[in-house]
N, CA, C and O atoms as a Tinker XYZ file with bonds, in Angstrom:
   428  protein
     1  N     81.260000  121.742000  117.357000    73     2
     2  CA    81.464000  123.138000  117.045000    64     1     3
     3  C     80.607000  123.572000  115.863000    63     2     4     5
     4  O     80.687000  124.728000  115.448000    81     3
     5  N     79.806000  122.698000  115.319000    73     3     6
     6  CA    78.986000  123.035000  114.159000    64     5     7
     7  C     77.930000  124.072000  114.473000    63     6     8     9
     8  O     77.647000  124.933000  113.640000    81     7
     9  N     77.340000  124.011000  115.658000    73     7    10
    10  CA    76.265000  124.931000  115.994000    64     9    11
    11  C     76.744000  126.144000  116.781000    63    10    12    13
    12  O     75.924000  126.972000  117.176000    81    11
    13  N     78.042000  126.273000  117.020000    73    11    14
    14  CA    78.533000  127.402000  117.800000    64    13    15
    15  C     78.653000  128.643000  116.923000    63    14    16    17
    16  O     78.829000  128.561000  115.707000    81    15
    17  N     78.556000  129.759000  117.561000    73    15    18
    18  CA    78.720000  131.035000  116.856000    64    17    19
    19  C     80.079000  131.598000  117.242000    63    18    20    21
    20  O     80.202000  132.347000  118.211000    81    19
    21  N     81.080000  131.236000  116.484000    73    19    22
    22  CA    82.445000  131.633000  116.744000    64    21    23
    23  C     82.634000  133.099000  116.405000    63    22    24    25
    24  O     82.357000  133.528000  115.285000    81    23
    25  N     83.107000  133.864000  117.375000    73    23    26
    26  CA    83.334000  135.282000  117.169000    64    25    27
    27  C     84.799000  135.537000  116.849000    63    26    28    29
    28  O     85.111000  136.310000  115.943000    81    27
    29  N     85.703000  134.892000  117.588000    73    27    30
    30  CA    87.118000  135.120000  117.374000    64    29    31
    31  C     87.882000  133.872000  117.767000    63    30    32    33
    32  O     87.560000  133.239000  118.772000    81    31
    33  N     88.881000  133.513000  116.996000    73    31    34
    34  CA    89.723000  132.379000  117.321000    64    33    35
    35  C     91.115000  132.614000  116.756000    63    34    36    37
    36  O     91.282000  133.180000  115.676000    81    35
    37  N     92.111000  132.165000  117.516000    73    35    38
    38  CA    93.489000  132.245000  117.039000    64    37    39
    39  C     93.946000  130.896000  116.495000    63    38    40    41
    40  O     95.063000  130.779000  115.989000    81    39
    41  N     93.108000  129.894000  116.592000    73    39    42
    42  CA    93.421000  128.566000  116.103000    64    41    43
    43  C     93.266000  128.552000  114.578000    63    42    44    45
    44  O     92.163000  128.741000  114.065000    81    43
    45  N     94.362000  128.331000  113.862000    73    43    46
    46  CA    94.326000  128.402000  112.398000    64    45    47
    47  C     93.480000  127.311000  111.764000    63    46    48    49
    48  O     92.904000  127.532000  110.699000    81    47
    49  N     93.388000  126.142000  112.382000    73    47    50
    50  CA    92.576000  125.074000  111.798000    64    49    51
    51  C     91.093000  125.450000  111.814000    63    50    52    53
    52  O     90.359000  125.075000  110.900000    81    51
    53  N     90.643000  126.178000  112.826000    73    51    54
    54  CA    89.252000  126.624000  112.888000    64    53    55
    55  C     89.004000  127.690000  111.831000    63    54    56    57
    56  O     87.963000  127.682000  111.175000    81    55
    57  N     89.937000  128.594000  111.662000    73    55    58
    58  CA    89.792000  129.652000  110.666000    64    57    59
    59  C     89.768000  129.062000  109.261000    63    58    60    61
    60  O     88.957000  129.477000  108.433000    81    59
    61  N     90.637000  128.108000  108.981000    73    59    62
    62  CA    90.659000  127.463000  107.664000    64    61    63
    63  C     89.394000  126.662000  107.416000    63    62    64    65
    64  O     88.936000  126.571000  106.277000    81    63
    65  N     88.821000  126.079000  108.463000    73    63    66
    66  CA    87.584000  125.310000  108.326000    64    65    67
    67  C     86.435000  126.225000  107.911000    63    66    68    69
    68  O     85.625000  125.848000  107.064000    81    67
    69  N     86.353000  127.412000  108.490000    73    67    70
    70  CA    85.302000  128.355000  108.121000    64    69    71
    71  C     85.507000  128.893000  106.713000    63    70    72    73
    72  O     84.531000  129.119000  105.997000    81    71
    73  N     86.745000  129.103000  106.302000    73    71    74
    74  CA    87.020000  129.587000  104.955000    64    73    75
    75  C     86.649000  128.550000  103.902000    63    74    76    77
    76  O     86.173000  128.913000  102.827000    81    75
    77  N     86.856000  127.271000  104.188000    73    75    78
    78  CA    86.557000  126.234000  103.199000    64    77    79
    79  C     85.059000  126.052000  103.007000    63    78    80    81
    80  O     84.640000  125.594000  101.944000    81    79
    81  N     84.235000  126.395000  103.998000    73    79    82
    82  CA    82.789000  126.277000  103.850000    64    81    83
    83  C     82.264000  127.255000  102.810000    63    82    84    85
    84  O     81.277000  126.951000  102.139000    81    83
    85  N     82.879000  128.401000  102.653000    73    83    86
    86  CA    82.446000  129.379000  101.668000    64    85    87
    87  C     82.740000  128.931000  100.244000    63    86    88    89
    88  O     82.080000  129.381000   99.308000    81    87
    89  N     83.726000  128.045000  100.066000    73    87    90
    90  CA    84.111000  127.611000   98.731000    64    89    91
    91  C     83.116000  126.633000   98.119000    63    90    92    93
    92  O     83.142000  126.413000   96.908000    81    91
    93  N     82.238000  126.040000   98.931000    73    91    94
    94  CA    81.295000  125.030000   98.438000    64    93    95
    95  C     80.043000  125.639000   97.833000    63    94    96    97
    96  O     79.158000  124.901000   97.401000    81    95
    97  N     79.941000  126.943000   97.787000    73    95    98
    98  CA    78.735000  127.566000   97.255000    64    97    99
    99  C     78.677000  127.392000   95.737000    63    98   100   101
   100  O     79.700000  127.383000   95.053000    81    99
   101  N     77.459000  127.256000   95.238000    73    99   102
   102  CA    77.231000  127.069000   93.810000    64   101   103
   103  C     76.826000  128.411000   93.219000    63   102   104   105
   104  O     75.969000  129.103000   93.769000    81   103
   105  N     77.432000  128.773000   92.119000    73   103   106
   106  CA    77.136000  130.041000   91.468000    64   105   107
   107  C     75.720000  130.016000   90.881000    63   106   108   109
   108  O     75.253000  128.954000   90.469000    81   107
   109  N     75.026000  131.164000   90.833000    73   107   110
   110  CA    73.667000  131.195000   90.283000    64   109   111
   111  C     73.570000  130.666000   88.857000    63   110   112   113
   112  O     72.575000  130.026000   88.515000    81   111
   113  N     74.555000  130.909000   88.029000    73   111   114
   114  CA    74.512000  130.459000   86.646000    64   113   115
   115  C     74.618000  128.951000   86.498000    63   114   116   117
   116  O     74.255000  128.408000   85.454000    81   115
   117  N     75.112000  128.259000   87.530000    73   115   118
   118  CA    75.262000  126.814000   87.483000    64   117   119
   119  C     74.046000  126.090000   88.058000    63   118   120   121
   120  O     73.978000  124.862000   88.007000    81   119
   121  N     73.094000  126.833000   88.600000    73   119   122
   122  CA    71.912000  126.224000   89.203000    64   121   123
   123  C     70.769000  126.179000   88.191000    63   122   124   125
   124  O     70.555000  127.129000   87.438000    81   123
   125  N     70.044000  125.074000   88.184000    73   123   126
   126  CA    68.899000  124.907000   87.298000    64   125   127
   127  C     67.638000  125.003000   88.141000    63   126   128   129
   128  O     67.302000  124.079000   88.882000    81   127
   129  N     66.951000  126.118000   88.022000    73   127   130
   130  CA    65.787000  126.416000   88.851000    64   129   131
   131  C     64.521000  126.141000   88.051000    63   130   132   133
   132  O     64.437000  126.485000   86.872000    81   131
   133  N     63.541000  125.522000   88.693000    73   131   134
   134  CA    62.248000  125.227000   88.078000    64   133   135
   135  C     61.157000  126.005000   88.800000    63   134   136   137
   136  O     61.148000  126.087000   90.028000    81   135
   137  N     60.249000  126.567000   88.034000    73   135   138
   138  CA    59.100000  127.274000   88.593000    64   137   139
   139  C     57.851000  126.432000   88.350000    63   138   140   141
   140  O     57.459000  126.206000   87.205000    81   139
   141  N     57.241000  125.980000   89.416000    73   139   142
   142  CA    56.050000  125.136000   89.338000    64   141   143
   143  C     54.830000  125.934000   89.786000    63   142   144   145
   144  O     54.948000  126.915000   90.520000    81   143
   145  N     53.674000  125.506000   89.339000    73   143   146
   146  CA    52.402000  126.058000   89.773000    64   145   147
   147  C     51.680000  124.941000   90.512000    63   146   148   149
   148  O     51.543000  123.836000   89.987000    81   147
   149  N     51.219000  125.221000   91.722000    73   147   150
   150  CA    50.621000  124.181000   92.555000    64   149   151
   151  C     49.394000  124.742000   93.260000    63   150   152   153
   152  O     49.238000  125.955000   93.400000    81   151
   153  N     48.535000  123.842000   93.697000    73   151   154
   154  CA    47.365000  124.231000   94.487000    64   153   155
   155  C     47.540000  123.685000   95.895000    63   154   156   157
   156  O     47.824000  122.502000   96.084000    81   155
   157  N     47.371000  124.546000   96.866000    73   155   158
   158  CA    47.445000  124.137000   98.256000    64   157   159
   159  C     46.041000  124.087000   98.832000    63   158   160   161
   160  O     45.063000  124.264000   98.106000    81   159
   161  N     45.937000  123.850000  100.120000    73   159   162
   162  CA    44.655000  123.717000  100.792000    64   161   163
   163  C     43.688000  124.835000  100.452000    63   162   164   165
   164  O     44.068000  126.006000  100.439000    81   163
   165  N     42.442000  124.482000  100.179000    73   163   166
   166  CA    41.433000  125.469000   99.827000    64   165   167
   167  C     41.446000  125.852000   98.370000    63   166   168   169
   168  O     40.710000  126.752000   97.967000    81   167
   169  N     42.270000  125.189000   97.557000    73   167   170
   170  CA    42.306000  125.468000   96.128000    64   169   171
   171  C     43.086000  126.711000   95.747000    63   170   172   173
   172  O     42.989000  127.175000   94.611000    81   171
   173  N     43.862000  127.263000   96.680000    73   171   174
   174  CA    44.634000  128.474000   96.378000    64   173   175
   175  C     45.882000  128.116000   95.583000    63   174   176   177
   176  O     46.536000  127.108000   95.852000    81   175
   177  N     46.200000  128.940000   94.616000    73   175   178
   178  CA    47.339000  128.700000   93.726000    64   177   179
   179  C     48.591000  129.324000   94.329000    63   178   180   181
   180  O     48.554000  130.440000   94.849000    81   179
   181  N     49.704000  128.590000   94.255000    73   179   182
   182  CA    51.001000  129.122000   94.671000    64   181   183
   183  C     52.032000  128.838000   93.589000    63   182   184   185
   184  O     51.908000  127.882000   92.823000    81   183
   185  N     53.041000  129.679000   93.545000    73   183   186
   186  CA    54.187000  129.476000   92.656000    64   185   187
   187  C     55.316000  128.895000   93.493000    63   186   188   189
   188  O     55.683000  129.460000   94.523000    81   187
   189  N     55.869000  127.766000   93.053000    73   187   190
   190  CA    56.952000  127.099000   93.759000    64   189   191
   191  C     58.261000  127.309000   93.014000    63   190   192   193
   192  O     58.328000  127.118000   91.799000    81   191
   193  N     59.294000  127.700000   93.735000    73   191   194
   194  CA    60.631000  127.834000   93.168000    64   193   195
   195  C     61.449000  126.674000   93.704000    63   194   196   197
   196  O     61.771000  126.632000   94.891000    81   195
   197  N     61.789000  125.723000   92.823000    73   195   198
   198  CA    62.523000  124.522000   93.220000    64   197   199
   199  C     63.895000  124.497000   92.567000    63   198   200   201
   200  O     64.108000  125.082000   91.505000    81   199
   201  N     64.821000  123.808000   93.223000    73   199   202
   202  CA    66.138000  123.585000   92.642000    64   201   203
   203  C     67.196000  124.581000   93.057000    63   202   204   205
   204  O     68.308000  124.542000   92.530000    81   203
   205  N     66.891000  125.473000   93.986000    73   203   206
   206  CA    67.899000  126.417000   94.442000    64   205   207
   207  C     68.846000  125.728000   95.409000    63   206   208   209
   208  O     68.406000  125.069000   96.351000    81   207
   209  N     70.126000  125.874000   95.183000    73   207   210
   210  CA    71.144000  125.285000   96.048000    64   209   211
   211  C     71.817000  126.399000   96.835000    63   210   212   213
   212  O     72.994000  126.699000   96.639000    81   211
   213  N     71.054000  126.998000   97.716000    73   211   214
   214  CA    71.526000  128.130000   98.505000    64   213   215
   215  C     71.412000  127.801000   99.989000    63   214   216   217
   216  O     70.750000  126.834000  100.367000    81   215
   217  N     72.053000  128.599000  100.820000    73   215   218
   218  CA    71.928000  128.441000  102.260000    64   217   219
   219  C     70.561000  128.949000  102.707000    63   218   220   221
   220  O     69.866000  129.630000  101.953000    81   219
   221  N     70.185000  128.614000  103.932000    73   219   222
   222  CA    68.887000  129.036000  104.451000    64   221   223
   223  C     68.771000  130.553000  104.499000    63   222   224   225
   224  O     67.714000  131.108000  104.200000    81   223
   225  N     69.846000  131.215000  104.873000    73   223   226
   226  CA    69.822000  132.676000  104.961000    64   225   227
   227  C     69.627000  133.288000  103.580000    63   226   228   229
   228  O     68.834000  134.215000  103.415000    81   227
   229  N     70.343000  132.776000  102.596000    73   227   230
   230  CA    70.223000  133.287000  101.233000    64   229   231
   231  C     68.836000  133.019000  100.669000    63   230   232   233
   232  O     68.273000  133.865000   99.975000    81   231
   233  N     68.281000  131.842000  100.964000    73   231   234
   234  CA    66.922000  131.527000  100.504000    64   233   235
   235  C     65.908000  132.496000  101.097000    63   234   236   237
   236  O     65.007000  132.961000  100.399000    81   235
   237  N     66.054000  132.798000  102.375000    73   235   238
   238  CA    65.108000  133.713000  103.024000    64   237   239
   239  C     65.212000  135.118000  102.438000    63   238   240   241
   240  O     64.196000  135.785000  102.240000    81   239
   241  N     66.425000  135.566000  102.163000    73   239   242
   242  CA    66.597000  136.892000  101.557000    64   241   243
   243  C     66.039000  136.934000  100.141000    63   242   244   245
   244  O     65.417000  137.919000   99.741000    81   243
   245  N     66.261000  135.869000   99.388000    73   243   246
   246  CA    65.736000  135.794000   98.026000    64   245   247
   247  C     64.208000  135.746000   98.050000    63   246   248   249
   248  O     63.553000  136.401000   97.239000    81   247
   249  N     63.644000  134.975000   98.974000    73   247   250
   250  CA    62.183000  134.903000   99.099000    64   249   251
   251  C     61.609000  136.261000   99.469000    63   250   252   253
   252  O     60.559000  136.655000   98.961000    81   251
   253  N     62.288000  136.970000  100.342000    73   251   254
   254  CA    61.812000  138.293000  100.746000    64   253   255
   255  C     61.785000  139.248000   99.562000    63   254   256   257
   256  O     60.833000  140.012000   99.401000    81   255
   257  N     62.819000  139.209000   98.735000    73   255   258
   258  CA    62.842000  140.104000   97.577000    64   257   259
   259  C     61.776000  139.712000   96.546000    63   258   260   261
   260  O     61.181000  140.585000   95.913000    81   259
   261  N     61.531000  138.404000   96.373000    73   259   262
   262  CA    60.497000  137.955000   95.435000    64   261   263
   263  C     59.104000  138.342000   95.934000    63   262   264   265
   264  O     58.264000  138.784000   95.150000    81   263
   265  N     58.858000  138.176000   97.232000    73   263   266
   266  CA    57.561000  138.543000   97.794000    64   265   267
   267  C     57.306000  140.040000   97.656000    63   266   268   269
   268  O     56.191000  140.468000   97.362000    81   267
   269  N     58.346000  140.820000   97.871000    73   267   270
   270  CA    58.203000  142.273000   97.763000    64   269   271
   271  C     57.941000  142.681000   96.314000    63   270   272   273
   272  O     57.109000  143.551000   96.056000    81   271
   273  N     58.644000  142.060000   95.371000    73   271   274
   274  CA    58.471000  142.400000   93.961000    64   273   275
   275  C     57.079000  142.021000   93.457000    63   274   276   277
   276  O     56.500000  142.723000   92.629000    81   275
   277  N     56.545000  140.900000   93.964000    73   275   278
   278  CA    55.225000  140.441000   93.527000    64   277   279
   279  C     54.100000  141.061000   94.345000    63   278   280   281
   280  O     52.943000  141.024000   93.927000    81   279
   281  N     54.419000  141.626000   95.496000    73   279   282
   282  CA    53.408000  142.242000   96.341000    64   281   283
   283  C     52.493000  141.236000   97.017000    63   282   284   285
   284  O     51.321000  141.524000   97.261000    81   283
   285  N     53.024000  140.051000   97.324000    73   283   286
   286  CA    52.237000  138.997000   97.951000    64   285   287
   287  C     53.029000  138.367000   99.089000    63   286   288   289
   288  O     54.178000  138.731000   99.341000    81   287
   289  N     52.396000  137.414000   99.770000    73   287   290
   290  CA    53.058000  136.674000  100.828000    64   289   291
   291  C     53.703000  135.417000  100.292000    63   290   292   293
   292  O     53.602000  135.087000   99.110000    81   291
   293  N     54.365000  134.728000  101.195000    73   291   294
   294  CA    55.017000  133.484000  100.810000    64   293   295
   295  C     55.819000  132.938000  101.963000    63   294   296   297
   296  O     55.750000  133.457000  103.077000    81   295
   297  N     56.584000  131.886000  101.701000    73   295   298
   298  CA    57.371000  131.241000  102.744000    64   297   299
   299  C     58.511000  130.455000  102.115000    63   298   300   301
   300  O     58.574000  130.273000  100.899000    81   299
   301  N     59.411000  129.993000  102.982000    73   299   302
   302  CA    60.485000  129.084000  102.587000    64   301   303
   303  C     60.279000  127.798000  103.367000    63   302   304   305
   304  O     60.300000  127.805000  104.598000    81   303
   305  N     60.078000  126.682000  102.651000    73   303   306
   306  CA    59.882000  125.385000  103.301000    64   305   307
   307  C     60.648000  124.325000  102.538000    63   306   308   309
   308  O     60.555000  124.239000  101.313000    81   307
   309  N     61.402000  123.520000  103.262000    73   307   310
   310  CA    62.131000  122.379000  102.691000    64   309   311
   311  C     63.016000  122.777000  101.519000    63   310   312   313
   312  O     63.103000  122.035000  100.541000    81   311
   313  N     63.663000  123.909000  101.591000    73   311   314
   314  CA    64.553000  124.345000  100.518000    64   313   315
   315  C     63.845000  124.875000   99.294000    63   314   316   317
   316  O     64.478000  125.070000   98.256000    81   315
   317  N     62.534000  125.117000   99.386000    73   315   318
   318  CA    61.753000  125.655000   98.278000    64   317   319
   319  C     61.141000  126.983000   98.701000    63   318   320   321
   320  O     60.843000  127.198000   99.876000    81   319
   321  N     60.961000  127.862000   97.735000    73   319   322
   322  CA    60.310000  129.143000   98.001000    64   321   323
   323  C     58.883000  129.054000   97.483000    63   322   324   325
   324  O     58.655000  128.706000   96.324000    81   323
   325  N     57.919000  129.371000   98.351000    73   323   326
   326  CA    56.504000  129.377000   97.987000    64   325   327
   327  C     56.034000  130.824000   97.916000    63   326   328   329
   328  O     56.192000  131.577000   98.876000    81   327
   329  N     55.460000  131.212000   96.791000    73   327   330
   330  CA    54.932000  132.558000   96.595000    64   329   331
   331  C     53.442000  132.430000   96.294000    63   330   332   333
   332  O     53.049000  131.652000   95.425000    81   331
   333  N     52.619000  133.185000   97.003000    73   331   334
   334  CA    51.171000  133.106000   96.815000    64   333   335
   335  C     50.772000  133.658000   95.454000    63   334   336   337
   336  O     51.208000  134.738000   95.056000    81   335
   337  N     49.935000  132.902000   94.744000    73   335   338
   338  CA    49.426000  133.351000   93.452000    64   337   339
   339  C     50.283000  132.877000   92.294000    63   338   340   341
   340  O     51.341000  132.278000   92.484000    81   339
   341  N     49.802000  133.159000   91.083000    73   339   342
   342  CA    50.511000  132.775000   89.868000    64   341   343
   343  C     51.373000  133.956000   89.414000    63   342   344   345
   344  O     50.898000  134.831000   88.691000    81   343
   345  N     52.627000  133.979000   89.834000    73   343   346
   346  CA    53.567000  135.047000   89.488000    64   345   347
   347  C     54.814000  134.472000   88.833000    63   346   348   349
   348  O     55.910000  135.006000   88.999000    81   347
   349  N     54.645000  133.374000   88.084000    73   347   350
   350  CA    55.815000  132.690000   87.542000    64   349   351
   351  C     56.602000  133.545000   86.556000    63   350   352   353
   352  O     57.832000  133.518000   86.571000    81   351
   353  N     55.927000  134.296000   85.707000    73   351   354
   354  CA    56.641000  135.100000   84.713000    64   353   355
   355  C     57.471000  136.200000   85.393000    63   354   356   357
   356  O     58.610000  136.458000   85.004000    81   355
   357  N     56.894000  136.831000   86.397000    73   355   358
   358  CA    57.623000  137.884000   87.116000    64   357   359
   359  C     58.810000  137.291000   87.875000    63   358   360   361
   360  O     59.901000  137.861000   87.870000    81   359
   361  N     58.595000  136.142000   88.528000    73   359   362
   362  CA    59.672000  135.476000   89.260000    64   361   363
   363  C     60.768000  135.042000   88.298000    63   362   364   365
   364  O     61.953000  135.150000   88.610000    81   363
   365  N     60.367000  134.547000   87.118000    73   363   366
   366  CA    61.343000  134.113000   86.121000    64   365   367
   367  C     62.222000  135.277000   85.677000    63   366   368   369
   368  O     63.438000  135.125000   85.558000    81   367
   369  N     61.624000  136.425000   85.435000    73   367   370
   370  CA    62.421000  137.575000   84.991000    64   369   371
   371  C     63.355000  138.063000   86.095000    63   370   372   373
   372  O     64.490000  138.449000   85.816000    81   371
   373  N     62.892000  138.052000   87.344000    73   371   374
   374  CA    63.727000  138.509000   88.456000    64   373   375
   375  C     64.916000  137.578000   88.652000    63   374   376   377
   376  O     66.051000  138.034000   88.794000    81   375
   377  N     64.653000  136.260000   88.659000    73   375   378
   378  CA    65.738000  135.301000   88.861000    64   377   379
   379  C     66.704000  135.287000   87.679000    63   378   380   381
   380  O     67.905000  135.090000   87.866000    81   379
   381  N     66.198000  135.492000   86.476000    73   379   382
   382  CA    67.073000  135.555000   85.301000    64   381   383
   383  C     68.003000  136.758000   85.380000    63   382   384   385
   384  O     69.169000  136.667000   84.994000    81   383
   385  N     67.501000  137.882000   85.875000    73   383   386
   386  CA    68.341000  139.068000   86.050000    64   385   387
   387  C     69.435000  138.833000   87.080000    63   386   388   389
   388  O     70.509000  139.430000   86.998000    81   387
   389  N     69.165000  137.964000   88.052000    73   387   390
   390  CA    70.158000  137.646000   89.085000    64   389   391
   391  C     71.155000  136.587000   88.616000    63   390   392   393
   392  O     72.116000  136.284000   89.322000    81   391
   393  N     70.927000  136.018000   87.415000    73   391   394
   394  CA    71.886000  135.084000   86.852000    64   393   395
   395  C     71.511000  133.620000   86.943000    63   394   396   397
   396  O     72.320000  132.767000   86.577000    81   395
   397  N     70.316000  133.291000   87.417000    73   395   398
   398  CA    69.888000  131.902000   87.530000    64   397   399
   399  C     69.362000  131.382000   86.190000    63   398   400   401
   400  O     68.814000  132.144000   85.394000    81   399
   401  N     69.532000  130.083000   85.950000    73   399   402
   402  CA    68.930000  129.417000   84.796000    64   401   403
   403  C     67.531000  128.972000   85.210000    63   402   404   405
   404  O     67.393000  128.032000   85.992000    81   403
   405  N     66.496000  129.628000   84.701000    73   403   406
   406  CA    65.125000  129.396000   85.158000    64   405   407
   407  C     64.286000  128.851000   84.022000    63   406   408   409
   408  O     64.339000  129.344000   82.895000    81   407
   409  N     63.494000  127.803000   84.340000    73   407   410
   410  CA    62.560000  127.238000   83.366000    64   409   411
   411  C     61.200000  127.095000   84.033000    63   410   412   413
   412  O     61.106000  126.756000   85.212000    81   411
   413  N     60.137000  127.361000   83.257000    73   411   414
   414  CA    58.789000  127.125000   83.738000    64   413   415
   415  C     58.489000  125.636000   83.630000    63   414   416   417
   416  O     58.874000  124.981000   82.661000    81   415
   417  N     57.804000  125.117000   84.626000    73   415   418
   418  CA    57.515000  123.691000   84.647000    64   417   419
   419  C     56.095000  123.471000   85.157000    63   418   420   421
   420  O     55.683000  124.094000   86.135000    81   419
   421  N     55.351000  122.593000   84.504000    73   419   422
   422  CA    53.999000  122.267000   84.948000    64   421   423
   423  C     53.022000  123.387000   84.702000    63   422   424   425
   424  O     53.371000  124.419000   84.128000    81   423
   425  N     51.751000  123.173000   85.155000    73   423   426
   426  CA    50.663000  124.128000   85.124000    64   425   427
   427  C     50.604000  124.987000   83.944000    63   426   428
   428  O     49.711000  125.827000   83.836000    81   427
């Protein structure tokens, strides 16, 4: 039942199971996020956001807002957000406003 999309159930054990999954989320203030600067193929610089303990959906929404704020492209791979270019200071201020503990690392 892990991959099913449950719409409605009268079984209380299923309802309680879905409610307990929401309790495992980590608050933004408890997460330690690192911003790295890296070079990918062709020598292009990217900003890496590592250490986020969020769901895939939340990561994609956060990446979308960061890409829009920086005016560049990017992606989500292996639980990390990749943003094209060196935008670490802007990303740091945005994530800090959202309540994350952010530190610059490397580069």
